[in-house]
C-alpha angles and dihedrals in degrees: 000000000000124000140187117237126202123185125178136180120201127187111198119217116245122274134086095244093053092047091049091050090048092053093044090055093040095054093048093047092047090051089050092048094051091058098034117120110260097019114135102172144004122194129175124197131170113211125174094339093312119113111216129198121193117190128176120201138187088240143349093257091061091051092048092049088054093048092052097049146061124342094354093056091048090049091056092058105096094352091140088069088059098049142283142266153158132264139194132187125183142159117247136182090236139355101296095207127234100289097051094042092048093048090052091047089054091054102037114019118124129215117259 
């Protein structure tokens, strides 16, 4: 079984209002991801001030449909005001697990 893996790392800008807005959007987008068609897994991990999200999908089309809809789409409107980050998506034979996905993110992620 092949899957599509997406891992992001977001560093919020300072300020309580920005952090509150970031979490409001994050929690809504995570809830959407957990019930999105094609989603197999959602994992959140904060590391060194960067908030990471790892999602695993049945295919890239399912991940893209999620990104372009609902809470995630609304979160992307004006996200640059909240902070910045890096993202990586890649096909894999199986769910690579957190450690392998994170190591690959560190090497290959691009700024968004």
